[in-house]
N, C-alpha and C positions, 0 to 999 in steps of 0.2 A: 281440543287440546288448548292449554292454557298459553295465551301470547305473552310474549317477553317484551317488556317496554325497555328500551335502551337507556341506560343511565350515564351514557357519555355526555360530558358537558360540551356545549358548542365551542368552537375555536377561540381561543382568547385573542382579541384584537390586539395589535401592537399599539403602542403609545410613543411615537417618534416625531411627533409634529414640531416640537421644540427644537429639534436638530436642524430645521429647515427655515432660515430667515426669510426666504421668499414668500411664505405662506400668510402674509399680512398685506392688507392695502395700505396706500399711502396715509390714510387717516387711522391705521392702527386696528381697523376691523379684521376678522378672520376672512381669509380669501379661500374659497372652496374651490380648490384646483382639481378638476377632472379630466386632465388633459395629458395623463402620463404617457399614453401610448405614442403621442406626438413627440414629446421630450420630457423627461423627468425633472423635478426640482433638485437643487444640490444641497446636500448636508453640509454644515460647517466644516467637518472634517476634510471634506474634498475642496472647498473653498480655501481654507487654511493652507492645504498641501500646494495648491496652485499658486497661491500668493508667495509661499516660501520659494517655491521653484523659480518664480519671477524676480525673487529679491536676492537674499544672501546666499542662495545655492546656485544662482543661474550662471551657466556657461554652456558652450557648446558641447556636443559629444563626439567621440570617436577620433577627432583629429588633434585635440589638444595634449600637449605634454605637461601642462601645468596641473597643480593638484586639484583644483576645483573642477576643471574639465574631466579628469579621471573620476573624480567623485559622481559627477552628473552622469558619466557614462555608465558607471556601476548602477547608478539608481535607474537608469532609463532601460537597461538590460534585465534589471530585476523586475520592472514593470512588464516586459516582455515575458519573462518565465511566469509571472503571476497571471497575465492575460491568458497564456496558453494552459496552465494548470487548472484555471478556473472552468475550462471547458474540457479538461481530461487530455490536453495535447501536450506536444513538446515544443520548446522554444524554437528548434531549428525548423519547425513547420509553421510558425506564427509570424505573419507579416503585419506590421502596422500600416493602416491605410486611413484614408479621410473618413471613412464610415463605411456601412455595409454596402451603399451603393457602388462606391468606387471598388470595393472588394469583389462584387459580382462582375462589374465592367471588366475588372483585371482578369478574371477567369474567363469570361467570354471573349474577350480580345486575345489573350495569350494563349490559353489552353485551346479555345474554340478556333482561333484563327490558325493554328498549328494542327489541330486534328480533325475539325469538320470539313466535310466535302459535299459536293452535290449529291442529293439522295439521302444523306443522313437525316436523323430526325431528333428534335429536342422536345421533351414533354414538361409542359408547365400545367398549372391548374386554374380554374376560373376564379379563384380567390387571391391570386398574387397581387402584390404591391407592383406599381409601375417600375420599380427599379429591378424587379425580377421577371419583367417582361421586355422592355425596350433594349436593354443590353443584348439579349439574346435575338431580338428581331434584327438589330444592327448586324451581328455576325452572320445571321441567316442570310441576309441580303448580299453580304460579301462572299459567302462560301456555297450558296445554293442549297443549304440545309433548309429542313421543313419544321415549322413548330406544330405540335398538337396540344390541345387543351382537355385536360381531365375534368369531368363534371364534379358536382358537390352531391353529397347525400341531402336528403330532406331538411335535416337540422343544421346544414352548413358546413360539413366536414368534407375534407378531400376524400373522394370515393376510391378507396384502394382496390375494390374489387373491379372497378371500372379500369382503374390504372393497369391492373394485372391483365385484363383482357386486350387493352390498347397496346401494350409494349411489344415490341419486334426487335429482332438483331439489328435492325437498322437504326435503333434509338442508341445514341451515344451519350445523351446527358438527360438526366431528370432534375429539375430544379423547383423546389417546393418551399413554402413558408412553413416553418416548424409550429408557429402560432399565428393564426390570422389576426392582422392589424385591425380588421373590422368586426369579425365575428367572434374573436377569441377562441376559435376552435383549434384544437390541439391534434397535430398529426401524429399517427403511429409511425414515427420516424424510422424505428428499427424494421418494421415490415417494408416501408418504403424502400429502405436500402436494399433489403433482401429482393424486392420485386426488380429493382434496377439492376442489380448485379446478376440476377438470373438470366438476363438477355445480354450481359456485358456492357450495360451503361454505367455512368457515374451518378452519384446522387450529390448534388450542392443542396444545402439547407440554409434558408434565410432565418437566423436565430434572433433578430432584432427584439421581437416581442417575448421570446422565450427565455433568454438568459437573465432578465430581471426578475423572473417568477418561477422557474422550474430548474431543478437540477439536470445539467447537460454533461454528458460523457461522450465525446465524439467516438472513442474507440468502441464503447458498448453500442452506440447507435450503429456504427458500421458505415457512416457517411464518408464521402471523399473530400468534400469542401465544406466549410462552415463559415458563416459571417456573422459579425454583431457589431452594434455601434455603441460607444461609450455614453453618448448623451441620454439614451433611454435607460441606462443603467446607473443613473445618478452621478454620471461623470460628465466631463465637459464636451462640448461639441468639437467637431473638426479631427476626431480620431476614431478608429474603429478597428477591427481585427478580421483578417482573413486567416483561417486555418486550412491547410491542405495537406494530404498525405505526402511524405517527403519524397517518395519515388515520382509522384505527379509533379511537384513543384520543381524537382531537379530536371526534369525534361521540358518544362515550359521556358520559352524565350522571354527576354525582358520585355516589360510593357512600357516603360518610359526610361530614357536615357539621360545621364547626368553624373554628378558626383556620387560617391558612396556606393553605387552599384557596380563598380568596375573591379577588375583585377589589374589590367594593364591597358593603357590607351597609347597608340600611336595614330598618326594620320593614315597609315596603310590598314590597321586592324586593331580591334579592341576586344578584349576578352573580359569576361563578366565574373562577378563574385558569385558564390553559390548562395542559394536560398537561405535565409530571407532577405540578404542584403541586395540581391539581385533585382529584388522588386520595390525597393526603397530609395529612389533617385532623389537626391537633394537633401538639404537640411531636414531633418524630421521635425515632427511636432514634439518636441521634448516635454514641454510642460503638460501638454495633453496625455502624454503617456504617464507621467507622474500622477496626473489628476485621475486617470482610469484606474491605476494601482491603488489609490486611496478608496475609490469607489468600491473597487472589489473587496478591499479590507472591511469596509463599512457593511456591505452586504453579507459577506461571510461571518461577521460578528454576530449578525443577527440570525442568519440561516435562512437559505432560500426555501426550505420546506416551511418555515414559519411564514415567510413573506406570502407564499403561495396560499396557506390556509387563510391569512388574513384577507387577501384580496377575494378569494372565493367566497368567504363569508359575507363581505360587502357586496360582491356581485349578486349573491342569492337574496340579500336584504332588499337590494335595488330592483331585482326582477320581481320580487313580491310586490313591492310598493307600486312599481310602474305598471303591473299587469292589472291592478285595480283601477286603473284610469282608462276608461272605455275607448277613448280616442287614440291610444297608444298601441303601436304594433311593434313587438320585439323581435330582433333578428338574432340568429345564432343559436347554439346549443345551451341547455340548462347548465352544464358545467364549464361555461366560458371561463377562460383564464384571464381575469383581471379587466376584461372588456365588455361593454354592454352597449349595443347599437340599436337605435329605435327611430320610429317616425311617429309623427302625431297627424292625424287625419285633417286635411285642410290646412296644414301650416308648413311652410317651407322651414327645413332646419336652420337656415341663416336667421330667420325671424326668432325661431327658438333660442338660438344661441345669443342672439343681441338681448332679448328680454331677460334670460338668465344672468347675463352679464351686469345688468342693473342691479341684480340682488347678490352680487359678487360670487356668481357661480360660473366656472369656466369649463366649457365643454368644447368638443370639435364639432364642426358642422360642414359637410361638403361630401365630396366623393372619396376622400381619404386616400389619394393616389391609388385608386382601385376601381377605376370607371368600368372595366369589364365585369367586375362583381355587382356594380350598382345596376348594369343592364340586366344581368341575371336575376336580381332582386326585383327589378321592375320599378325602380325609383331613380330619381335624378341624383339624390344625396340622402345621407341619413345624419342624425344627430348621434354623437358618441360620447358616452361617459366612460373614462378609463381611470383605474385605481392604482395606487402605489402604496409604499411603505407608510407614508403619511397620512393617507386617507383614514376617514372615521365615519361613524355613523351620523354626525352631524353634517358631514358632506352629503350622504345620502337623504337626510331630511330637507337640507337646503335645496337640493335638486328637485324633491318632490313638490316643495312649497312653490318653487318656481314654475315648475310645469303646470301646477293647478292654476297659477296666475296666467300663464299662456293660454290655457283652455278658456278661462273667463274673457280674456281679451278678445279672442277669436270666436267666441261663442260656441 
């Protein structure tokens, strides 16, 4: 039989580098930023939106009767609608938090504190970020619940077959990373939701690494809670999103007390506002919400699918190049979503990062807030290159040149 040679062209790489003023050194040289999984650089569109919100547009929200306060309130709540729609949710299900870490803590403390009891079980996985481990440990200590840990497949994915075998009616919460911040492995979130629901458990998804590069629809996935941070989505630090099913949020008690989250306060008794305001005590991060909305506009104008294809092409390019260096061991699946972790035999990742920095290449080196995963991999730390909208083949080439220099230095 005659073989058919594919005529499909490789994905066309994006060319958005000039949108990001931070991608040059103080001397004007290109800065090869490969740490987007930690935090993304910001495009001018986001920087300008934040500057305007701190300038001629600035006023508080929700409380002012003057025109500028009303306008800022409209913009702030429009940002909420945008943040909700970006993942297929509703605005009354969308809570602004300081970041995904705070979102998980809120669920663990409020929902967990009200619903978990001694003998209940929580299921996490071997690859979770510390922010999806420690909050559950804290609530487990308070309630007597027990934490179980799902293993990984050989190529670094959460083993859902093992999850299915582990789940019991005693499990009340399953909390998993949608995309691993170390391995870039993508969870089959829809199957994870079905498995959790089959035993009556809820599913929380940590979407920090997913939303910058994958289309997300919480309704289609079937999850119960979803969290993401703005700063990994090309937006500002200090703000993130917790989405939760309306019926769950309505039944959850407040997490913090103060202004804006109340209905009526007396010294004898306080009644609380409905969600999402119930969970947003105090003056909110107004300018952060405006910046997040601008970041979502920026990403949607390009298209998440195009971003994902761009990053996948760069990961494949980097995998091919690094696999040719004998001293390097790669971690994670071939179809990693925008993230590539590796080690170089005989060289600590911190030394790799320091030497690369001398060549204007910025990577992450350490345990990446995933120490249990490092234990599983049998290493104290890894070096991690992670890609974004602005990354290009020159960044990959600079990384390879730098690693060749590391190998020469360490022999």
